[in-house]
N, C-alpha and C positions, 0 to 999 in steps of 0.2 A: 504494500500500500504506500502510495506516494503522498507525503505531506507537502503542502504548498498551495499555490493559487495559479489561476489562469492569467494570461497577460491582461494588462489594463485595456479596457475596451472590448473584452470578450463579451459575447451576447448570450443572454439567457432567455428562453421562451417556453411557452406551454401551448398545447394545441387542442383543437377540437375539429370535428367535421360536421358539415351542415346536416346531413340526414341522420346523424347519430344523436344530435341534441336539439335541433330547432323545433320539431313538432310542426303544428300549424300546416298540416300536409295539404290542405285545400283552402286554407284561410286567405281571404281577400283575393281570391282568383288564382292562387298558385296552381301551376300545372302538375299533373301526375308525373312521378319519376319512376324509373324502373324498380327502385326499392319499395315504393308504395305498392306497385303492382305485385311484386314478389311477396311482400308480407301479407297483402290482402288475399292472395291466392293460397295462403296457409303454409308457406315454405319455411317458416321460422319456428324455432322451438316454442312450444306452448301457444302457437298461433298468435304470438306477440306481433305488434306493429310499431312503426315509428310515428303513428298519427299524432301523438302528443309528445313522446320522448321526454326531454327535460323541459319542454315548453320555452326554450330559449328565444323563440320568436316573440314571445310576450315578456321576456325577462332580461332585456338588455342591461338595465341599471343593476339588476341583481348580479348578473354575470361579471360586469365590470367591477362591481363591489368585491367579488371574490378575487379578481385579478389584482386589485389594489391591495387587498389583504395579504396576498402572498408575495407581494413586491416584485412581480415579474415585470421586466421592462418591455416585453414584447409578447404579443398574442397572435398565434397563427390559427386562422380559421378559414373555412372554405365557403364559397358562395354557391348557393343552390341555383343552378342554371334555370330550372323551371320556375323559380320564384321571381326571376327577373323577366325571362322570356318563357311564358307557360308552354308555348308550342316549340320552343327551341329557337325560334326565329324572331328577329327584331320587331316585325310588325305586330307581335303580340305583347309588346312591352307593357309591364305591369308597374305602375308608379309606386304602389304601396310596397311592392317587393324591393324596389330600388331604395325607397325611403328607409326600410328596415336596416339595410347595410350602411346607409348614410348615418343613421343614428348610432349604429355600432361603432363605426370608424370615428365619428366625432366624439362620442363618449369616451372611447379609448384615449384619444389624443388629449382630451380635456383632463384626463387622469394621468397624463405623462406616459402612456403606454403606446408603443409603436405597433401598428397593425402589419401583419404579414398575411397576404391573401392568396389562398389556393383557388385557382379558377375551376378546376375539376377534380373532385374526389368522389368518383364512382356513381354519382346520382344523375344519370342522363335523363333528360325529359323523355317520357314514354312516347311522345309524339315523334321524336327523332328515332327512337328505337323501332317504331312502326314503319319507318322508312329504311330500315336496315342497320341503324345504329352505327357503331364503329366499324362495321364491315363495309359500309357504303362510302364511296369516295366523296359523296356530297357532304359528309360530316365535316370535312376539312374546312369548307367554306362557312358552314354554320358556326364552327368553333372560332374561326377568324372574326366573324361578325360579333359573336358574344364577347370575345377577348377585347376587340376594339372598343366596344361600348364600355366595358369595365375600366379599361385604361383611361378613356376620355372622361368618364364620369367620376371615378374614384381616385385617379392617379395623382391629383393635386395633393392628396393626403396619404396615399399608400405608396411606400417607396420600396417594398420588397414583394415581388410576385412569384408565385409558383404555378406553373402551367398545369401540371398533373401531379397528383399525389399517389404514389405506389401504383404506377400504371401496369406493372407486371401482374398485379392481382386482377386488374380489369381483363387483360388478355388471357391469362391462364385460368383464373377461377370463373370469370364471366363467360368466356367464349371457348375455353378448352375443356375443363371438367364440368362446367355448368353448376358448380356449387353456389355461385353468386348470380344475381340477375345480369343479363337477361336469360340465363339458364341455357345457353347454347353449348352443346357438347360436340365440339368439332376441333380437336387438337391438331388435326392435320392441316387444315386450311384457315379456318376462321381466326384462331388465336394469332397466327402470324400476320394475317391481313389486318387485324385490329392494331397490332403493334405498329405496323407500317403506317397506318393512318394516324395513329397517335403521335408518332415521331414527326410526320409531316405537319400535323396540326400544331404541335409544339413549336416547330421551326417557324411556321407562318406567324404565330402569335409573337414570337420573339422579334421577328422582322418588323411587324406592325409597331411594336413598342420602340424598337431601335430607330425606325425611320420617322415616326410621327410624334413620339412623346419623350424620348430620352433627353434631348437637349432642354426641353421645357421643364420636365418633371424631375429628372435626375435620379430615377430609380433603377432597380435591378430586376432582371427576369431570369429565373432558373427553373429547374425541374427537380422533384423529390423522388428518387428511385429507391425502391425497397430491395434489400439484399441481405441474405444470411452470409456469414463467413463460412467458407468451405475449407476444412482442415483435412488433409490426406489421412485416411484411416491408419496407414502405415507410412510415415514421412520418409522412410528409407526405400519405399517401393515406388519406383518411377511410374508404374502404371496407375497407382493411386494418386500420385502427384498430378499426373496428366488428367485423371478423371476429375480431380478437384478444380483444375483449371477450366475444364469443360463446364462444370457446374456453374462456376462464376460467370462464364460467358453466356450460358443459356438463361441465366437470371439477370445479371447486372449488365454484362457487355452487350446483350441484345438491344438495350436502349442507350447505354453510355457510350459505346464505341462510335455509333453514327454521330452523336451530338458532340462528344468531346475529343474525338480523334480525327476521323477522315470522312465523315458523312455516310459511311457504309457499315454494314454489319461486320462483326469481327471474323477474321479468316477462320478461326477455330470453329465458329458456329456454321459458316457456309460449308466448310470442308467436311464437317461431321455429318451434315444433312445429306450431302452428295454421296458420302461414303455409305451411309445407311440405305440410301435409295439403290445404289449399285448392289450392295450386299443382299438386300431383301427382295430385289426385283420389283419393288413397288414404291409408291410415294408414301413415306411415313410423316413427312413434313414438307409443306410447300412454302418456301421462303421467297417473298416477293423481291423484286430487283429495283433498286433505285437507279434512275437515269443519272448521267454525269451532272446535269443541271441540278437535279434534286440533291445530289451529294454535296455540291457546292452550297446549296441553299441551307442544308441541315448542319453542316460542319461549323462548330464554334458557336452554336446558338444557346449559350448559357453563360450567365454572369456569375454563377456559383453552382457548385455540385451539391444538391440536396440528397441526404441519405436518411432513409427510414430503416432502422435496424433493431431487431429484437432478440435474435438468437443465432446459433451456429450449428453446423452439421459436420459429422465425420463422413468422408466420401471414399468409397472404394470403386474399383473398376467392376463393371457388370456387363458382360458381353452377350451377344446372340439373340437379343429380343428384337422382333420386327413389329412390335406394337407401337402405337402412337404415344405421345406424351414426352415431356422433357427428359425424364430419367431413362426411358427406353431409347429414345433417339440419341441421347447424349452418352449412352453406355456408362452410366454411373448409378451407384446405389447409395442412399443416405442411411446413416446410423446415428444413434444417440448414445452417449456415454451414460451408463446407469447411475453414475455418481453426480451428474449435473442436477442442481436443484430444479424442481418442477414448478409449473404454474398451473392456473386453472385451464389453460389450453395445452393439449398434447402436442401442439405445434411449436410451443415456446418454452425453452429451458433457459436457465440463467447460465450464460457462458461469457462472462465479461471480457476475458482475454481475446475473444474473437473480434471484438470491436477494434481494438488497437491494431490487430493484424489486417483487418479489412480497410482501416483508414490508411495504413501504409500501402496496401495494394492499390487503393484508389489514387493515392498520390503518385505512385509509380506509373500506373497504367494510363491515367486520365488527366489529373489536374497539373501534372508536371508539363503537360503539352500546352494546355490552354492558359495556365497560370491563373486559375480562378480559385477562390477559397472554397473550403468544404463547410457546409452547414449540416449539422445533424438535425434533421427536420422532424424526427419522431423516434423516441425510445421509451419503452415502458413495458409493463407486464400486466396480465389480467389476474385478478383474484376471484375466488368464488363468492357467490351471493349468500353467504351464511357465515356463522362463526363471529369472531370479533371483527366486524367490518371497519371499525374506526382505527384500531391499532394494527395497521397493516405493516408489520415489521418485515415481512418478506419483500414488500415493495421498497421499503427503506433500504434493505440490504442490496437489492437489485440495482437501484439507482445509484447508491453509494459506489458500488463496484464498477458499474458501467461509466459513470462520470469520471471516476478515477482513471480508468483505462484511456478515456479520451484525453485526460490531462497528461498522461504518460506520452501519448502520441504527440501532443503539442510540445511538452517540455523536454522530453528525452529524445524524441524522434524528429523534432522540428517540422511536424506536419501542419499544414496551414488550415487547421480547424478554427473557425471563428464564431461558431454558434452551437449551442446545445438546446434542443427542444424536447421537453418531456411530454409524453402522451399518457393521459390527457387531463384537461382541466377538471372534468367531472365524469362520473359514470354515464354511459349512454347506451344506445341501441347498437349492438355489435353484430349486425348481420344475422346469419343463420342461427347464432347463439342467442339472439334477442338480448335480454337484459341479464343473462346468466353470467356473463363474463364482465368483470368490472375493471376498467383501466384507470378510473378517475382518481385524482388526488382529493376530490370532494366526493363524498358518498351522497347519492341521490336516492331519496325515498320515493320510489315510483308508485307506491300504493297511495301516496298523499296527493290530493288534487293540486296542491300548490307546488309539488315537486321540490320540497326543501332540500338544500345542499348543506352538507356538514363536512368541515375539514377533517381529513384523516391525518394520522401521524406522519405519513409521507409528505403531506403538504408542508408541515412545519419543518421537516427535514430539508426539503428542497428550498424553502425560503431561506433557511440558514446557509445553504450552499451558495445561493445567490448573494446573500449579504456578505459572505466571506470571499466571494469570487472563486470558490473552490474549497480547499481544505486547509486554509491558513489557520494557525492556532488561535489568533485573535482577530477581531474585526478592527478595521481602521477607524480611528476616532473621527467622529463627526464634529466639526466646529459649528456648534449651533448657537445662533443669536437668540437669546431668550429675553424678551422684554428689554431689549436694548443692551443687554450684557453690561453690567455695572451701571445701574441707573444712579443718577444724582438725586438724592432725596432732600428736600427742604422741609423741616419740621412744620406741620400744619399750624397756622396762626390760631391763637385763641379767639373765639367768637363770642359775642354777648349772648346771654341766656335767651332761650325762646320766650317770647311773650305769651300771654294767655288771653285769647287764642293767639297762636303764632301769626306773624305777618304773612306766612306762607298760605294763609287763607285765600290769597289772590288766585291760587290754583283752582280752588272751587269756583271762585267768581268767574274765572276764565272758561272752565270746561263744563260745569254743570248745566248751563243753558243750552248745550248742544242738543240738537234733535237726535232721535234714534238713528236716522239716516246718516247724519254727519258722523255720529259716533262709530258706526259700523262701516263707513266708507273705506274701501281698501286703498292703501297707498302703494303705488308701484315705484320702486327705486332701489338703490343699493347703499349699503353702509360704506363708510369711508375706508380707504385703503389702510391696511394694517389692523382692521377690526379683528378681534380674537373670537374664534368659534371653538367651543369645547364641549365635552360631555363629562359626567361626574359619576362617582360611586362612593361608597363608604365601606370601611373594612368589615364591620360586623354583618353587613348586608350581603356581601359577595364572597369574602375570602374562604369561609369554612375553615378546615384545619384547626378546629377550636382548641385542641390540645396537642397538635402536631409539633414535633421537634422541640419540645420544651416550652411551648406557649403557656402562659398562665390564664386562668379563667377571668373573664370580664363580667361586669354586672349583667350584661345581656346573656351570657352563657348561663349564669345562675338563674336568671329570670325565665328564659325560654325552656330550660330543662326541668322546670317545676311544672308538673301536670296541671292543666287548666289555665295556664298563664296566657296561652296564645290559641288562636283558631286552629283547630285540628291538631293541637299540641305540636305545631311546627316549631323547629328550632334552626339555629344557624350553624349547626355542627359541621355540615358540608356546604350548605348554601349553593353558590355557583362554583365552588371548588377553585376559586381564583388563586388560592395559595399554590395549587398544583398546575395552574393553567395560564402561566404568564404568556406563553407563545400564542395561545388562543385569544387572549385579551388584546395583545399587541396586533394580532391579525385584524380584529374587529376595528381597532382604532385607526389603523392604516386604511382599512376599507372605507371608513367613514370620512376620511380626509380631514379630520379635526387637527387643529394646531395646538390644542391644550387638553390635557387630561387631568381633571381634579379627582384625587383620591385621598383617603385618610390613612394614617398609620394606626395600627393597633398597638396601643401603649403596652398591653400585656404580652404582645408578641416580642417586643423589644426588651422590656423590663417586666418579667413575669410577676414580680411582687410590687411593681410600681417604682422601685428604686434602682438606681444605676448598679448597685452591688449585685443585682440578680441578672445582669446583662445576658441575653440569649443571642449568641452570634448567628444562629441559623435564621432567626427572625430578621436580623440586620441584613443578612445575605439575601433574603427574599426581596427586601425593598431595594437593595442595591441592584439586583438583577432587573427588577421592574423599571427603576429609574434609568439604568443604563440602556435598556431596551427602548424606552421612550426617547431618550436623547439621540440614540442611533437612528431613530426614525423621524427625527426632527419634530417631535411632539413635546411641547413644554410641559413638564410636570408641575402641577399646582397642588401643593400638599397641605392637607388639613391635619393639624397636630392632634386635635381632639374632636371626634365625632361621636360623643355619647357613650363610648364603651370603656368606662373606667375599669382598671384592674380591680377585681373583687377584693384583693388584699387591702387596697386603699379605701374601698367602701367600708371595710370592716373597722376602720378608724374614723368613721363618720363622713368619708368622702368630701364633697365640696362644702359641707357644713363645718369643716375643720380648717381654720385659717392656716394650719401648717401646709395645706395643699398648695398654697402659693409658691412656696420654696420647692416642694416636691415636683410640681409641674415645671418649674423653671429648670430644675436639674435635667428633666426629660427633654425639654425643648433645647437646652444647651447641647446635649448629646446629639440630637437630631440635626441641629445647625452644623455642628462640627463634622458629623459623619456624612450627611447628604448635601450640605449647602454648596459644595463646589459645583453641583449640577442642578439643584433646585433653586430657582430664582423667585419663587412666589410661595409664601407661607401664609396659611390661615391658622390662627391660634385656636379659635373655637368655632364650631358650626352651630348656628342657631342657639345662642345661649339662653334666649327667652324660653325655648322649649325645654332646655335642661332644667331651668329654675322652676317653671310653672308646671309642665307635664310630669317632670321627674320628682319634684319635691313639694308641689302644691296639690295637684290632682292625684298624683301617685299612679298615673296611667302607664308610665314607662319606668324602667329601672332608674334609681333604686326604689321606686314605688313608695316614696314617703308622702303621706297625705296630711300636710300641714299648710293649708292654703292661705292662712292669714299672715304668717311671718317668715316661714322657711324660704319661700321664693326670693324674698328681699335679701335675706342673709346670703343665700347662694349666689345671687347676682353680684352682691358686693364683693364676695371672694373671687368670682369669675373675672370681674373687671380688674381687680388688683393683680390676679394671676396673668391676665392678658398683658397688662402694662409691664409687668416684670419681664415677661417673655419678649416683649417688644424691645425693651431697653437692653436686654442681654444681646439680642441680635445687633441692635444699633451700635452698641459699644464694642462688641467683640468680633463681629463678622461682616458688618456691612461694607467696611472699607475694602476688604479682600474679596468678598463674594458678590457684592453689588445687587442684592435681591430686594424684594418687597415683602412687607409683613402687614397683614390686616386681620380682620375678624369678619365672619359672615353672619349678618343679622337677619332675623325674621322680619319680613315686611309684607303685610297685606294692606291694600288700600282701604281707606275708610271714607265712604261717600256720605255726606250729611243727608238725613231724610228730607230736610228742607233747607236749601242753601240761603233762603231769605230769612230764616229764623236764627238769630245769633246764638241762641241756646243750643241749637242742633249743630251749628258750625263748631262751637266750643266742644261739644261732645265728640265730634269726629276728630277734632284736634287732640283731645285727651286720649282717644283710642290709639292714635298714632304715637303719642308720646309714651303711653304706658307699654306699648309693644316695642316700637323701634327706638324711640327716644330714650328709653330706659338705659340702653347701652350706647346709643349713638351720641346722645347729648354729652355725657362725660368725655367720650373719646374725641368727638369732632367739634365740640363747642368749648366748654369751660371747665371740664374735669368734674362736673357735678351733675346730679340728676336734674331733669327738667322741673321747672317751678310747678307745672301742672300736676306732676306726681307728688312733689313735696307738700303742696297745699292740700291736695285731696287726702293723702294718707295721714298727714299730720292732723288735719281737722277730724278725720274719722277716728283716729287713735285717741284724740282728746275726748271726743264724745263717747267713746267706748270706755272711758275711765282709766286709760293708760297714762303712766307718768311721762312716757316719751313716745315719739313716733315709731311705728313698726318699720319704717324705712330707715336703715342705718345712715349715718352721716359720714362724710369724708372730711378729714382734716385738710387744712390748706396745703400741707405737704402732699397728701394723697392726691388732691386735685391737680397740683402741678405735675405730679408723677403720671397721672392718667391722661391728662389733656394732650391731644396730638399724637397718640400712639397707634396710628394707622396711616399707611402710605396711600391707600386708595379706599374707596367705599364699596364694600361687598354686601350684596343682599341675596337672600333666598326668598323668592316670591311665587305665590301660586294662585291667590284668589283676591276677591274684593267683598267687603261687607257694607251694607247700608246701616249707618249708625244714627241712633237717636238718644236723647237724654232720658234717663230715668233716675228716680231717687231710690237708691237701694236701701234695704233694711240694715240697720246698724247691728242687729244681733247675729247676722251672718258675716263673720270676719273672714275676708277673702280678698286676694289680689283682684279677683273678678268684680266683686261688689264695690271695691275701692274706686273703681273707675266711673261709676254712675252712668253707664252706657248700656244700651241694648243693641245687639247686632243681629241684623236680618239679612236674608239673601238678596243680592242685587238683582235689578230688573234684567231679564234676558240671560240669566245664568244657565249653564248647562251642567247636568249632573256628572259626577265622576265616581270612581269606586271608593274614594275617600269622601265621606259625607261633608266634612268641614272644608273641603277644597273644591268648591264649585268653580267651573271655568267662567271667568268674567274678564275677557282680554282687555276691554277698554280701561280698566283700572290701572293697568301697568303704565300707560302713558302719563296718567295723572300722578302716579306715585313717583315716577322719575322726575317729573317737573317739580313736585313738592320737595324732593331731595335737593334739587338744584337751588331752590329758593331757601330752604331751611338750613343747608349746610355749606353754603358758599361755593356752589358749583364744583363739587369734587369730581374726580375721575371715578366713574361707577363701573363695577363689574357685577353682572347678574350671574352669581355663582351657582344658582339652582333655579330651575323652572321646568316644569313638566307636568304630566297628568298620569294618574293611575287608572288602569282599566281592569275589568274583572277577569276571572278565569276563563270566561267564554270568549274572550278576545285573544287571538294568537298572532298570526302574522298580518292579517288584514286589519290593522289598527287605524282605521280611517278617523276615529275620534281623536287619536293622538296627532294625526297629520293636521286636522282642522285646528286643534288646540295650538300646536306649534306655529302654524301658519298665521293665526290671528295674533298670538302673543308676540311673535317676532316682528310682525308688522307694526304693532303698537310701539315697540322699541324703536323701530325705524322712523315712525312718525316723530 
């Protein structure tokens, strides 16, 4: 095994073929192909058809998503002739078919993926077959017409063209043995005639491109020939050596010699056929003859040598047969070594060393003459449709060894191989075997109407090979610019406290009079350049591995493992198993094209007891691997230090109700900055601290399930604010100069719309609702280091009327205020919904953060239900909220760090409600 990498600029690709994946067999007027006819007549295992296949005809975005996920820079696919010209001729041009490939090509290019297009991969329009198919000389003109159209229409974007994919299979299996459509069994005449016409058709297409399009479009045209390697059964036996040479000429040289050498069939092939005719006294193969003009027309008509290769054969001499067929005519017999690893196909065994020998042979026989590069245009193996379909270790081993042999040919033998293409992107319709043989790096669930695709282990392996450009020990470092790389931060100025009601009431005065039509009017446009798009997760929701590799329990582990705590007694023990699926998560992030991934660290995975003394290196390794993977893919990590999952050991000392937590949290943050901060340039100390304080310690709905609604939330918030400020200053003083990152906190923010904007009491109520939720934390940080007056007055007055000696809202010293003020570099919010707020006078005997506000919250007009009852979809509130933040907090730079919608279990992949939610919310942000 050779350790190392391919040369810089080496190309990696993955392939598919139209009839195997597209489906839509008659959609929008597509013509019938010979494979449609073949399968409809029942010639496929289990009477399967390609009518729907993978439904790629309707899934362009999905397929390109897969390609982005696997990081392939090139995608090789074929065009269905009958989808563009249903009858095979231009007068039947089908615009919707043309548009499908336009969309495919454009979507690929928008994702930075180069298309390689095969003009013909076996699926002839049935209308042309009815006229004789590849046996008819008229097919050459038809193929010229089809090629010309494709070059003219797509050639401005497609720079690599393959005229024919594995034409030997067309000639031999389609017209010789009849195993493939059109089921002609004529190995004496038809198969040779078909090859003759394919070669002429290829040459004409090349000349069309060369004469009419090359100068303008600057592309390349080649052909992809399939061939096994032929190893003499006894390398010391000259007869076996000669038989192996004949095998290669009957398979590969039949097509390659005319195109790459002299325009004519190889002498070995011609002489052997004549010899057999003389020996047998009859015609066992009729090889057509090229005219001198045709030879000149054919010679040199390829800009690269495409090779489809899957296996090898041992060859021995076998004489005296006067039957038709390549083996009999060629006087050779094929053998398989019993030690060769098998695949789902009895025709394909894993013989990786054969590839290196075949590449050397091609270089010696063909490309040394024309000086064109070799592209491996197809290599892969089929697995069975049973067992562990995702963990395809046999395919991993196969690809690893074959790619390594290709690298040996490049590095050790200096063979001009410039591309490696793996077959194939996804499982598909594999001819007579139907869906029983699986070549895909993505598993396709053909029993599902949506044809979902799932990455296999081989996909992640191949992505890793692409990333390393072979088998290098380490990946080259990516110099990623994250948020400007060493940003200059100016401490936020102290702002005067918010008035009651705040001057930001101008937002209500501006927007509330809007008509429903104005409010819902869609705005078309784009965000400014450099706008950040991201997705988010949190550790306890996705990681699983709750006790893996030394992780300590969190409060969520304790909570969810107690029967009756959650619906269906669900827990996060495994969750999405992200702890073991970094490659899968990176695949999805690449596929989504996001530039930012916000995730949280599990404190108890890093410090199982909550303290540095309990450091768990395997937990650190997990986050290092994730962060490195993100950076390598140019995705900026946005890291939340605390997203609700406190180590249980710290809850056992009263959790956030214990002021000691301020220093304990700082020790944890300090370690994270020191360990990950060279790559993480955006830190969030706490996610939704209002939820921690109110739902965790007031309502007791989430861990640690403390139900003290009157005072605990205020104590908790007090400690959270101090802990946040301490963590901010630690970064500011110890790390900012060298790391140049940002630190903030992500605050709950739901918009509050007054019941009646003309009633001052209702406007004050809406203002109070915002101050109690958002201002509770934002006012100390972004204004003056202290709570908003609306909160201090309300809680102080209520406390006094309740007979308490002091307010239930703790107070900050002047030193505290100075320490807390300005401890965020940007303003981050999590926002989901809007409420209509009105004034109520709450009962004094119910002591609660909720009753302290003297507000009533109702659902807003036009709300849409979601799976979370308290999070109705009300998109128009987001625009008002963002305007209010601008007015209230001095026009800060705002990051919406969470926004989305929950759907129920009945919604799977067709989540139209989420599409509508995102469309409307993002548009309000754009407004």
